[in-house]
C-alpha positions in Angstrom: 21.1 13.7 11.7 20.8 17.1 10.0 18.0 15.9 7.8 16.1 14.6 10.8 16.6 17.8 12.7 15.6 20.0 9.7 12.4 17.8 9.2 11.5 18.0 12.9 12.2 21.7 13.0 9.9 22.2 10.0 7.2 20.2 11.6 7.4 22.1 14.8 7.3 25.4 12.9 4.2 24.4 11.1 2.6 23.2 14.3 3.5 26.3 16.3 2.3 28.6 13.6 -1.1 27.0 13.5 -0.6 25.4 10.2 -1.9 22.1 11.5 -3.2 20.7 8.2 0.3 21.0 6.7 1.8 19.5 9.9 -0.7 16.6 9.6 0.3 16.0 6.0 3.9 15.9 7.0 3.4 13.1 9.5 1.4 11.2 7.0 4.5 10.8 5.0 6.2 7.7 6.6 9.7 8.8 5.9 9.2 12.3 7.4 7.3 10.8 10.3 10.3 8.6 11.0 12.7 11.5 10.7 10.7 13.6 13.1 10.6 10.7 15.6 14.3 10.0 15.4 15.5 13.6 15.6 15.8 13.6 19.5 17.7 10.4 19.6 20.2 11.4 16.9 20.5 14.8 18.5 21.6 13.1 21.7 24.4 11.3 20.0 25.6 14.5 18.5 25.5 16.3 21.9 27.4 13.5 23.5 30.1 13.6 20.8 30.4 17.3 21.3 30.9 16.8 25.1 33.7 14.4 24.5 35.3 16.7 21.9 35.2 19.5 24.5 36.8 17.2 27.1 39.6 16.4 24.7 40.2 20.1 24.1 40.4 20.8 27.8 42.9 18.0 28.3 45.0 19.2 25.4 45.4 22.5 27.2 46.0 21.1 30.7 49.6 21.9 31.4 49.4 20.4 34.9 49.6 16.9 33.3 52.5 15.3 31.6 52.3 14.8 27.8 52.0 11.1 28.5 49.1 11.6 30.9 47.4 13.8 28.4 47.9 11.3 25.6 46.5 8.5 27.7 43.4 10.4 28.6 42.9 11.7 25.1 43.2 8.2 23.7 40.5 7.0 26.1 38.3 9.9 25.2 38.8 9.3 21.5 37.8 5.7 22.0 34.7 6.8 23.8 34.0 9.3 21.0 34.3 6.6 18.4 31.9 4.3 20.3 29.3 7.0 20.4 29.8 7.7 16.7 29.4 4.0 15.9 26.3 3.8 18.0 24.9 6.8 16.2 25.6 5.4 12.8 24.0 2.1 13.8 20.9 3.9 15.0 20.7 5.9 11.9 21.1 2.8 9.7 18.5 1.0 11.7 16.1 3.9 11.2 16.9 3.9 7.5 18.5 7.4 7.6 21.4 8.1 5.3 
């Protein structure tokens, strides 16, 4: 995902700075073109994983719940996190991203 984000960021910097020929050359490279196109999708997986991690941290600090309740919620959130991670890996593999 980092490679896709860096490539997309580089493309956007070229485009925004008026270096259109260099940006055009970048998208003519099929691998870079694929990385640029996949960056938003992969970024979304990362954002969703971050949201789940934050929820886990909130639950860990929630003293209004019993330890058993916290553990049950954290287990469900961890399962959700793992599903998102697996989907992200599957998407990256499908796109040929290492």
